[in-house]
C-alpha positions in Angstrom: 0.0 0.0 0.0 1.3 3.4 -1.0 -0.2 6.8 -0.1 0.6 10.2 -1.6 -0.6 13.5 -0.4 -0.7 16.9 -2.3 0.0 19.5 -1.0 1.4 18.3 2.4 -1.3 18.1 5.2 -1.9 21.2 7.2 -0.7 23.7 4.6 -4.1 24.0 2.9 -7.8 23.6 3.7 -8.1 21.3 0.7 -5.8 18.4 -0.1 -5.8 15.3 -2.3 -4.7 11.9 -1.2 -3.9 9.0 -3.6 -4.0 5.4 -2.4 -2.2 2.8 -4.6 -2.6 -0.9 -4.3 -3.1 -4.1 -6.4 -6.2 -5.0 -4.4 -9.4 -2.8 -4.4 -10.3 -4.0 -0.9 -7.0 -2.7 0.5 -7.6 0.7 -1.0 -11.1 0.9 0.6 -9.9 -0.3 4.0 -7.1 2.3 4.0 -9.5 5.0 2.8 -11.9 4.3 5.6 -9.1 4.3 8.2 -7.9 7.6 6.9 -11.4 9.1 6.7 -12.0 8.4 10.4 -8.7 9.9 11.5 -9.1 13.0 9.2 -12.6 13.5 10.4 -11.3 13.9 13.9 -8.9 16.6 12.5 -11.8 18.4 10.8 -11.5 17.1 7.2 -14.3 15.6 5.2 -14.0 13.6 2.0 -15.4 15.8 -0.8 -14.9 13.5 -3.7 -13.3 10.3 -4.8 -12.2 8.7 -8.1 -11.0 5.1 -8.7 -8.8 4.1 -11.7 -8.4 0.4 -12.2 -4.8 -0.6 -13.0 -3.9 -1.7 -16.5 -0.9 -3.4 -18.0 0.8 -1.1 -20.5 0.9 -2.2 -24.2 4.7 -2.4 -23.9 4.6 -5.3 -21.5 2.0 -7.1 -23.6 4.0 -6.7 -26.8 7.2 -7.7 -25.0 5.6 -10.8 -23.7 4.2 -11.8 -27.1 7.4 -11.1 -29.0 9.5 -13.2 -26.5 7.2 -16.3 -26.6 9.7 -18.1 -29.0 12.4 -17.7 -26.3 10.1 -19.2 -23.6 10.5 -16.0 -21.5 7.3 -14.7 -23.1 5.3 -17.6 -21.8 6.4 -16.8 -18.2 5.6 -13.1 -18.8 2.2 -13.9 -20.2 1.3 -16.0 -17.2 2.5 -13.2 -14.9 0.4 -10.6 -16.7 -2.6 -12.9 -16.6 -2.3 -13.9 -12.9 -1.3 -10.7 -11.2 -3.1 -7.4 -11.0 -1.7 -4.1 -12.0 -1.7 -1.3 -9.4 -5.0 0.7 -9.1 -5.4 4.2 -7.7 -8.1 5.7 -5.5 -7.9 9.5 -5.4 -9.8 11.3 -2.6 -10.2 15.1 -2.1 -10.5 16.2 1.5 -11.9 19.6 2.6 -11.6 21.2 6.0 -15.0 21.7 7.6 -16.0 25.3 8.2 -15.6 26.1 11.9 -13.3 23.2 12.6 
């Protein structure tokens, strides 16, 4: 699980936090944990956006082109069995009067 924050917390009444993980369930769990902690600090989630991870065309082409060398078969299995990293982006806003 990886979390990015823009701008750094406390420097603005609005900030954006990005949660990155291969599993959607992990993203939601971390978001809920953060939302509870940030609510205590006076921040509310104002919006969220989820982008499902995708393998780039470069990886797919490389796997297909290297099939004759048997490396491509292993890469194809890896691409089919593992999930790319997805991102949940949440905008937090400080409550008025908090």
